[in-house]
C-alpha positions as CSV (number, residue, x, y, z in Angstrom):
1,M,0.1,0.0,0.0
2,F,1.5,3.2,-1.2
3,L,0.5,6.4,1.0
4,H,1.3,9.8,-0.1
5,E,3.6,11.3,2.5
6,D,1.2,14.0,3.6
7,I,-1.5,11.4,4.8
8,Y,0.6,8.7,5.9
9,D,0.8,9.0,9.8
10,K,-2.9,9.8,9.8
11,F,-3.8,6.9,7.7
12,I,-1.5,4.6,9.7
13,E,-3.3,5.5,13.0
14,K,-6.7,5.1,11.5
15,F,-5.9,1.9,9.9
16,K,-4.4,0.6,13.3
17,E,-7.7,1.5,15.0
18,K,-9.8,-0.3,12.5
19,A,-7.6,-3.5,12.6
20,A,-7.7,-3.7,16.3
21,S,-11.4,-3.6,16.2
22,M,-12.0,-6.2,13.5
23,K,-13.7,-9.3,14.4
24,V,-11.8,-12.2,13.4
25,T,-13.9,-15.3,13.5
26,D,-15.7,-18.3,11.8
27,G,-16.5,-17.0,8.2
28,F,-20.0,-18.3,8.8
29,D,-20.6,-16.0,11.7
30,P,-22.6,-13.1,10.4
31,T,-20.6,-10.5,12.3
32,C,-17.3,-11.9,10.8
33,E,-15.1,-9.2,9.4
34,L,-12.2,-11.5,8.8
35,G,-12.2,-15.4,8.6
36,P,-9.5,-18.0,8.7
37,L,-7.1,-18.8,6.0
38,V,-8.0,-21.8,3.8
39,D,-5.6,-24.3,5.4
40,K,-2.7,-25.0,7.4
41,L,-0.4,-24.6,4.5
42,Q,-1.4,-21.3,4.0
43,F,-1.5,-20.3,7.3
44,D,2.2,-21.4,7.8
45,R,3.0,-19.4,4.7
46,V,1.7,-16.1,6.0
47,M,3.1,-16.7,9.4
48,G,6.4,-17.3,7.6
49,F,6.2,-14.0,5.7
50,I,5.5,-12.0,9.0
51,E,8.5,-13.6,10.6
52,T,10.7,-12.7,7.4
53,G,9.3,-9.0,7.5
54,K,10.4,-8.8,11.1
55,K,13.7,-10.5,10.5
56,E,14.4,-8.1,7.7
57,G,13.7,-5.1,9.9
58,A,10.1,-4.1,9.1
59,T,8.1,-2.8,12.2
60,V,4.7,-4.6,13.0
61,E,2.4,-1.7,14.0
62,T,-0.6,-4.1,14.7
63,G,-1.2,-7.9,14.4
64,G,1.2,-10.4,13.3
65,T,-0.1,-13.2,15.4
66,Q,-2.3,-16.1,15.4
67,V,-5.9,-15.3,16.8
68,G,-7.0,-18.2,19.1
69,T,-5.6,-21.5,19.4
70,E,-7.6,-23.4,16.9
71,G,-8.0,-23.0,13.2
72,Y,-5.9,-20.6,10.8
73,F,-6.7,-17.3,11.9
74,V,-4.3,-14.4,11.7
75,S,-4.8,-11.1,13.0
76,P,-4.9,-8.1,10.6
77,T,-1.2,-7.2,10.4
78,L,0.2,-3.8,9.2
79,F,4.0,-3.4,8.4
80,T,5.7,0.1,8.4
81,G,9.3,1.0,8.3
82,L,10.1,-1.1,5.2
83,N,11.5,-0.7,1.7
84,D,10.6,-1.8,-1.5
85,N,13.1,-4.7,-1.7
86,M,12.0,-6.4,1.5
87,T,10.1,-9.7,1.0
88,V,6.9,-8.8,2.4
89,A,6.7,-5.8,0.1
90,R,7.6,-7.8,-2.8
91,E,5.4,-11.0,-2.8
92,E,1.8,-12.0,-3.0
93,I,1.2,-13.2,0.6
94,F,-2.5,-13.9,0.2
95,G,-3.3,-13.3,3.9
96,P,-4.2,-10.3,6.1
97,V,-1.0,-8.5,6.0
98,V,-0.5,-4.8,4.5
99,C,2.8,-3.1,3.8
100,A,2.6,0.7,4.2
101,L,5.1,2.6,2.2
102,K,5.4,6.4,1.6
103,F,5.9,8.0,-1.6
104,K,6.0,11.7,-2.7
105,T,5.2,12.0,-6.5
106,E,3.0,10.2,-9.0
107,E,5.9,9.3,-11.4
108,E,7.6,7.9,-8.4
109,V,4.7,5.6,-7.0
110,I,4.0,4.3,-10.7
111,L,7.6,3.2,-11.0
112,R,7.4,1.4,-7.9
113,A,4.1,0.0,-8.2
114,N,5.2,-1.7,-11.4
115,D,8.5,-2.8,-10.1
116,T,7.3,-6.1,-9.2
117,P,6.9,-9.6,-11.2
118,Y,3.1,-9.6,-10.2
119,G,0.0,-7.6,-11.3
120,L,-3.2,-9.3,-10.1
121,G,-5.0,-6.2,-8.6
122,A,-4.5,-2.7,-7.7
123,A,-6.6,0.1,-6.3
124,V,-6.3,4.1,-6.4
125,H,-7.9,6.1,-4.2
126,T,-8.2,9.6,-5.0
127,K,-10.6,12.6,-5.4
128,D,-8.8,13.7,-8.7
129,I,-10.6,11.7,-11.4
130,R,-7.6,12.7,-14.0
131,L,-5.1,11.4,-11.4
132,A,-7.0,8.2,-11.2
133,A,-7.2,7.9,-15.0
134,R,-3.5,8.2,-15.4
135,M,-3.0,5.9,-12.6
136,V,-5.2,3.2,-14.2
137,N,-3.6,3.5,-17.4
138,A,0.0,3.5,-16.1
139,I,-0.5,0.5,-13.4
140,E,0.4,-2.9,-14.8
141,S,-2.4,-4.9,-13.2
142,G,-5.3,-7.2,-14.5
143,T,-7.8,-5.1,-12.6
144,V,-7.3,-1.6,-11.2
145,W,-10.4,-0.3,-8.9
146,V,-11.0,3.3,-8.3
147,N,-12.0,4.5,-5.1
148,C,-13.4,1.0,-4.1
149,Y,-11.5,-2.7,-3.8
150,N,-12.5,-6.1,-4.2
151,V,-15.6,-5.5,-6.3
152,F,-16.4,-8.1,-8.8
153,M,-19.2,-8.7,-11.3
154,D,-19.7,-11.9,-13.3
155,Q,-19.8,-9.9,-16.5
156,L,-16.3,-8.3,-16.0
157,P,-13.1,-10.3,-16.7
158,F,-10.6,-11.0,-13.7
159,G,-7.1,-12.0,-14.0
160,G,-3.5,-10.8,-13.6
161,Y,-0.4,-9.4,-15.5
162,K,2.9,-10.7,-15.5
163,Q,3.5,-13.9,-13.0
164,S,-0.1,-13.2,-11.4
165,G,-1.6,-15.4,-14.1
166,I,-2.4,-16.0,-17.7
167,G,-6.0,-15.9,-19.0
168,R,-9.1,-14.5,-17.6
169,E,-12.0,-15.7,-15.3
170,M,-15.5,-14.4,-15.7
171,G,-17.1,-12.4,-18.5
172,E,-17.0,-13.1,-22.1
173,Y,-13.1,-13.5,-21.9
174,A,-13.4,-16.5,-19.8
175,L,-15.3,-18.4,-22.4
176,R,-12.1,-18.5,-24.5
177,E,-10.4,-20.6,-21.9
178,Y,-13.1,-23.4,-23.0
179,T,-12.4,-23.0,-26.8
180,Q,-9.8,-24.1,-29.2
181,I,-9.2,-21.8,-32.1
182,K,-8.6,-23.4,-35.7
183,T,-7.5,-21.6,-38.7
184,V,-8.6,-23.2,-42.1
185,I,-7.2,-22.0,-45.4
186,S,-8.5,-23.6,-48.6
187,S,-7.8,-22.9,-52.2
188,I,-11.0,-23.6,-54.3
189,I,-10.2,-25.0,-57.6
190,D,-13.0,-25.1,-60.3
191,G,-14.2,-28.6,-61.1
192,V,-13.0,-30.2,-57.9
């Protein structure tokens, strides 16, 4: 998560408040805000990333622990004090882990956001629609949400760029995954 330096500190405080108040519980509980990870393998992977982040010098502002003693629940985790080359800032973690990095300029954040082998999804939050349009065009990602996140519609294709996947799910583009294209070239000869 890249945050402009003008809002960084205030955003971090609000994020920590929200993370600390989230209800982490069984995904079937109607009051659940954050459910478990899918299995022990993913739980161990996420906890391993958290430990790596700490060892590399990132600061855990909140979370970073298992919730309860049963199941695969991880508390919402926020890292600060990192750089772009740290493992937790470069990998797709697929767990409740956020890395907050400061930026100064639009050009800088575009370069940094694209300096990754991944590109599944991105989001831009701004009041400036022209800035949003420039960012959407510049970010190398299969989906870019503007002023929202994780919104899906069956009619819209979903998939990543770079090492985040080939092909698309959902929408008309997904049908191509179930077809085989054949080209036929024929010369028509009179009398044959």
